[in-house]
C-alpha positions in Angstrom: -15.2 18.0 -14.3 -12.4 16.5 -11.9 -9.2 15.2 -13.8 -8.1 11.6 -13.8 -5.2 11.0 -12.2 -1.9 10.2 -14.1 -1.0 6.3 -14.7 2.5 5.1 -15.8 3.4 1.5 -16.5 7.1 0.9 -15.9 8.8 -2.2 -17.0 11.5 -3.0 -14.5 14.2 -5.5 -14.7 15.6 -7.4 -11.8 18.4 -9.4 -11.5 16.4 -11.8 -9.3 12.7 -11.3 -9.6 13.8 -10.8 -13.5 11.4 -8.2 -15.6 7.8 -7.3 -14.2 5.7 -4.0 -14.9 4.9 -1.6 -12.0 1.9 0.8 -12.0 2.4 4.2 -10.8 -0.5 6.6 -10.1 -0.4 9.8 -9.4 -2.0 11.6 -6.4 -3.0 14.9 -5.5 -0.5 16.8 -3.0 -1.1 20.2 -1.3 1.6 22.6 -0.4 2.8 25.9 0.5 5.1 27.7 -1.7 8.5 28.5 -0.2 8.6 31.6 -1.9 5.1 33.8 -2.2 3.4 31.2 0.7 0.3 30.5 -1.8 -1.2 27.2 -0.9 -1.6 25.0 -4.5 -2.8 21.5 -5.0 -0.9 19.4 -8.1 -1.2 16.2 -9.4 2.1 14.3 -8.3 3.6 11.2 -9.1 5.5 9.7 -5.8 8.0 11.5 -4.7 9.4 14.6 -2.9 6.5 16.9 -2.6 7.1 20.3 -4.8 8.6 23.3 -2.6 7.4 26.4 -5.2 4.4 26.7 -7.2 4.1 26.9 -10.8 4.3 30.9 -10.9 7.2 31.0 -8.6 9.1 28.3 -9.8 11.0 30.2 -13.1 11.8 33.0 -10.6 13.5 30.7 -8.2 15.2 28.8 -10.5 16.8 32.2 -12.0 17.7 33.2 -8.8 19.4 29.9 -8.0 21.4 29.7 -11.6 22.3 33.5 -10.8 24.0 32.4 -7.4 25.2 29.3 -8.7 27.3 31.1 -11.2 28.5 34.1 -8.8 30.1 31.1 -6.5 31.3 29.4 -9.8 33.3 32.9 -10.9 34.6 33.7 -7.6 36.1 30.4 -7.3 37.7 30.4 -11.0 38.5 34.4 -11.0 42.0 34.8 -12.7 44.3 36.9 -10.4 
C-alpha cells in the first residue's frame, strides 16, 4: 500500500496580511547518497534535498563532529 504524503498546516502571522494558514505537503525525493553512492527515495517536506541516506547519516555526523572538535581544540590549545 503506497504511503500517503505527510501534510502539515502552519499558522503564519504577517504584519501586512495578518494571520493565515498554509498547508505544506511532502513529496517523494530521489537522491544519491554522497557517502555510499546508493540511491534513496524519501518523502520530504519542501527544502534542501538530503545529502546522505539514513544508514550513512550517523557515521557522517560522527565524522563531522570529530573534525569540528579537532579544529576547536587546535584553536584553543594552551601553550
